[in-house]
N, C-alpha and C positions, 0 to 999 in steps of 0.2 A: 273391450275397452280399453283405451290407453288413460295412464294416470292423470293426464291433463284435462282429461273429460269429464273426471268425476269429481263431485262435489266435496268441500271439506265438511268435517262434522258440523261446524257451527251453523253453516248454511241448509244441512239436513234438518237441525233442531230448528230454525227460524221457520223453513217449510212445515214443520210438524205444530209449530207455535199458531201458524196461519191458518193450518186446517183444525186446529182446535179451535180458535176463534170464529172461525166459519161454522164450526158445529154448536156454537154457543157454550163451551166448555172454558173455563179458566184453569191454569194449572197450580194457582194458590189462592186461597181466599183473601178478600180484600177486608182491612182492618184500620181503624182511625191511627193516624200518625206514620203510614207506610210511605215511603218515598216511590212516585211513579213518575211516568212521563205523560204530560197531555200535548196534544196535537192541535195548534191553534188553527181557527178556521180560514185564516187568510182573508184577503180583500176580496170583492166581488168582482172588482175590475181586473184581477190577477197581479197587481203590483206588487202585493206583500204575499208571499205564497205559504201555504200551512206549514209551519214550524213546530218542531218538538219542544218542549219546553218543560223544565223541571217542576213537580208539583207535589204537594202532600195531602193524604185523604183526611179530609175533616170531619166526614160523616159517611156512615153506610146506608143508603136509603132503600136498595134492596138487595141484599147479599146473592141472591138466587141468579137476579140478572145482571148484577156486577155494576149497579146504579150506584154513584157516589156523589158526595161533596168534594171541591178539591179548593186548595189556597194554590193558585198557580204562580209561579216566580218568573216573571218578565224582567227582561233589562232595566226596565223603566219603572218598576213598581210591581205590586202585590194585585192580583187579579181573583176573585171569588167566583166560584160557579157551583150551579147545584143541580143534581139531576143528570149527571154526565156518566154515559154508557161506556163500556169497555169494550175494546174492538182489537184484536191481535194483530189487524190488518193496518193499523196506524190512518184510520180515517180522520179527516180534518172534525174538530168538535168533540173527540173521544179520547179515553185515556188507557194506556198500556202499562205492563211492567216495563221496567228499565231493563233492555238489552245486556246482556253479559259482554262482558270485555275482556 
């Protein structure tokens, strides 16, 4: 295999996180005050696409399932949501750990 067909290490890490998320595991426990990303739902007509937003965990409703309460930081203000589930697949209406840069 040529080097241009090989995936960089960060792509492999992203794939592993997706596999971990699909299996229902999380790489680290959720706790109050942690910074995470929330994926907005977007609009039903598709005009507004789902977008990643900064968020802070305000409560842990179910640690085993990764269900938390969030304070979501939008450009136009704060939004609070409860019972938000974890997804490493970045699905709309879910939260995930911030990507490493």
